[in-house]
C-alpha positions, 0 to 999 in steps of 0.5 A: 500499500502506498502512502497516498492509499493509506492516507485516503483509507484513513479518511474514508470509511468502508460503509459508504465512502463518506469522510470520517470527519462527516461521521464524527460531526454526526456523532457529536450532534447525536451525543449532544442531543442525547445529553440534552434530552436525557437531562430534560426528560430523564434517561428512562423516558428518552428514546432513540426516536426522540434523539433522532428527531432532535438531530433530524435523522432517521433512527434506522 
């Protein structure tokens, strides 16, 4: 593997070719929404659907 292939591979994930930074950005949005909702509603009353709705993504 060349250095260029290694660099490209480290910035692309295998599940769809999206940039890793995009995935990290979504991850941070999801975690922030989860924290906020759990603080407001409590852990037991916060669902994945609530978190997805808050972020504007599907839970699937």
